N, C-alpha and C positions, 0 to 999 in steps of 0.2 A: 274816679273816672278820669282817664287820661286821653287827650286828643291825639297826640302823636309822639314819636320817639326822640325828638330833640331834647337836649339836656336842660333847656330852660323851661320845659314843660313836663318832662318825664324824669322822675328821680327814683332811685332804688330805696328800699327800706319801708315801703308801705305794708300794712297788714293785708289789705284786700285791694286788688286792682281790677277794674273793668275797662276794657279797651278793645279795639278791633284785634283780630287774631294776628294780623301783620304787625301792629304796634307791639303786641306782647312778644312776638318773635324777635323784633328788633331790640326791645329792652333786654331780652335774654342774651342776645349777641353782645350788647354793649355793657351790661352790668353783671352777667353771670346767671347761672341757674337759680340762685336764691335771691333774685332781685325783689321778691315779695313773698309773703306767707301763702297767699292763695290768689288765683287769677281766674277771670271769667272772660271769654271772648264774646264779642258782639258783632253780629252781621249788620251791614248797612240796611236800614229800614226796619230792622227787627224791633218790636215793642217789648220792653222789659219793665218789670215792676221792682223798684228798689225802695223798700220801706214805705210803700203807699204812694210813691212818686213814679209817674210814667217816664221812662227814659228811652231815647232812640238815638242812634248814631247815623250821620249822613256824611257823604264825601266832602272833604274840604279842598282837595286839589293842591295840597301843599307838598307832601311827599308820600311815598308808599304807605298805605294804611292810615293816613291822616283823616281825622273826622271832626265834624261839628257835633256837639252833643246837645240834644234838646231835652229839657226837663219840663214836665207839665203836671200841675195839680190844681184842682178846683177851677178849671177853665183858664188858668194863666200858663202860658208857654214861654219859656226863656230858652234862647239858643246861644250857646257859647261857641263861637266860631273857631277858637284856637287860632292858628295861623292858616291863612288861605290865599289862594290866587285864582284868577279867572282865566288865565292864558292856557293854551293847549300844552299838554305835557303827556308824552307817551309813557311815562314811568309811574303814573298814579291815576286813580279815578278822578274825573273832573268834578269841580265844585257844583253842588246842588243847592239852589236857593230854597230856604225853608221859611215859610210864613210863621211869624211869631209875634208875641206882644212886646218882648224885650229882646233886642239883638245886642250881644256882646261882641264887638268887633275889635280886631287889632288895628294898629295905626303905625306900623313900622315905617311906612313911607307916606305918612299922613300930612304932607305939605304940598301945596299946589305946584311946587317946582318939580316934583317927581312925575315924569312921564316916561315909562320904560319903552325902549325900542323893541322891534321884532327880534326874538332870540336868534332866528336863523341868520339874520343880517349880522349879528355879532359873531356868530361862528364863521361866517364868510370872511370877516376881518382876520380871524385866526388862520384860515386856510390861505388867504392872500399873503399873509406874513410868511408862512412856510414857503410859498413860491418865491417870495422876494429874498428870503434868507435861508436857502436850502441846507446850509451847513450848520445852522444853529438848532439846538434842542429847545423846543417850545414847552415850557413848564406851565401848566394851567392849574392855578390854585382853585380848589373847590371843596366846600365842606363835605365831610365824609358820608353823611347821611342825606340823600336826596339830591343835593346840588351836583355832586360828582357823577352820579348815575344819570342824571338828566343831561349834563353836559356831554357825557360819553355818547348817549343816545342821539343827541342833537348832531354831534360830529358824524355819527354813522348816517343819520338821515340826510345830511348834506353831502354824502358821497364818499366819505373817507373809509376805505375798506382795508387799510393797512393795520397792522397791530397797534394798539394803544397801550402804553406802558403805565402801570399804576403803582403808587407808593403802597407799601405793605399795610398801612393803616386802612386802606380802602378794600382790601381783599375780601374779608368776610361779608361785608355788606353788599359788595358787587356780586359775590356768589349767591347771596340770598335773593337779590333782585333777579338774577338769571334763573334761579330756581322757582321764582314766581311767574316765569314766562316772559320776562322783559329782556329782549334781545340786546346785548351790549357788544356783541362781536368778539373778536380775538383780543383778549386782555392778557398782558404778560407782566411779570414783575419788573419793576424799574431797577434792576440790579446791574451794576457796572461790572463788566468782565474785561480784564486787561487784554485778553486775547482777541476781543472784538471792539477795538476803540472807535470804529466808525458806525457802530450799530445805532447810536442815537442821533446821528446827523439827520436833520430834517424830521425827527420823530416828535410825537406828542406824548408828554408825560403828565399824568393827572395825579395830584396829591393834595393833602391838606395845606392851606396857606402857611401854617407854622413851619412846615418842613422846608420851605423855600428860603427861610432865613438862616439856615445852618449850613454846615459844610457839605451835607448830603447833596444840595443843589449845585454846588460848585464843581462837582465831579463831571458834569455833563459838558457837551461841546458848546462853548459860548452860550450859556443858557439865556433864553429870552423869557423873562418872567411875565406871566399873564395872571389875571385873577377874575373869576366869574362871580359877580355880585351886583345886586342893585345899587350898592354903595359906590360902585365905580362911576356913577354919575357925578360924584363929588371929586373933582380933580385933585384936591388937596389930599384926600384919602389915598388915592392912587400914588401920588408923589411920595407921601410919607412911607408907604409900603414898598417903595422901590419897584412899582409895577410899570413895566414898559408898554404892555398892551392890555389896557383895561377892557373887560367885556361886561357890558351891562346886561346881566341875565339874573332876574330876580325870581324867587319863589314866593313873593308876596305881591299883593295888589299895589298898583301905583295910585296916585290921587284920583284920576278919573274913574278907575275901577272901584275904589272904595265908595265913591258917590253913587255910581250906577247900582252897586250892590244894595246899598241902603234904600235907594228909590225902588228897586225891584222887590225887595222883601217887604217894604212899607210897614215897619214895626211901629208900635205906639211910643216906644222909648228906646234910646240907644245908650249903651255903656261902652266907653272907649278905653282901651288898654294897650300895652306893649308898643310904645312909640310916641309919636308926636300927637298927644291927645288933644291939646288945646285947640288946634286949628280945626280938627274934625268936629269937636264939640261945638265950636263957634258956627261952623257951617250948618250943623243940624239946627241950632237955635235960630239961625236966619231963615230956615225953612219952616219954622214953627214946630219943630220936632224936639221934644224934651230929650236932653242928653247930659251925661256927666262923665268925667274922667275917673278911672279907678285908681290910678297912681300906684300900681304894684311896685313894690320895693325889692331890689335884689335880683332882678331878672334881666339877663343880657341875651340878645338874640344870637342863636347859634347857626340858624339856617340860611343866612344870606350874607 
């Protein structure tokens, strides 16, 4: 059972995969037609029986197709949240709190220092920068699944109706999002043509952050490097990555949202994984709520 298509959660090579239809489609795009031996799609809220265990999928609000997975047997319900966020996102279904006995929560930004700003305010910084530096190409680093499409949609929602240029690594997933009814506007390949040297002046180019570290990025007009990530709250990360314009846009809960979610769900026990486990476990203990870290090994976050 797979919560969503990011590579730290979804791997190829399983015999049987149960996931939302959108996650299965995304895995096929990323890993090829033979990413598993057999697959089964699950609708949100559908009740399934898997070996005598009741299984249901609910929206996680992380990326397109992302789900929380509830498993229940003999009156005990456990909900694995996968990655989730509570903020508004036009590119995926919103998070749905699910009452349960045990809630398995991520803690990517599970420290009190993390308070994420309003995403539209971050996009406003980008648009102001373009006004201030109209001859520079603004390169926006965004992970290829979820973050790139969300940033593109945010830019559109903030009034940018000009073409947005995308790195080739984003094309298939952006096409899929558009095919699912998510309006991304006029997207064009970020291909340099010597006959049109001024094409990218004042333009927005969205691509995976790794692409901005090679010669590809230096082809543009005085490129201004930006990066959309919750980690841009950490100035040292931005500095190390050569990011001139950090945009704090996260697809995960910040600290207050993690606490409010746990309060709202009111589980009997919390298991914490994927991030800063100890702080959230300690907060739960101070509330009289049993909690423990899972300490998963070998998983790095792809989606923020």
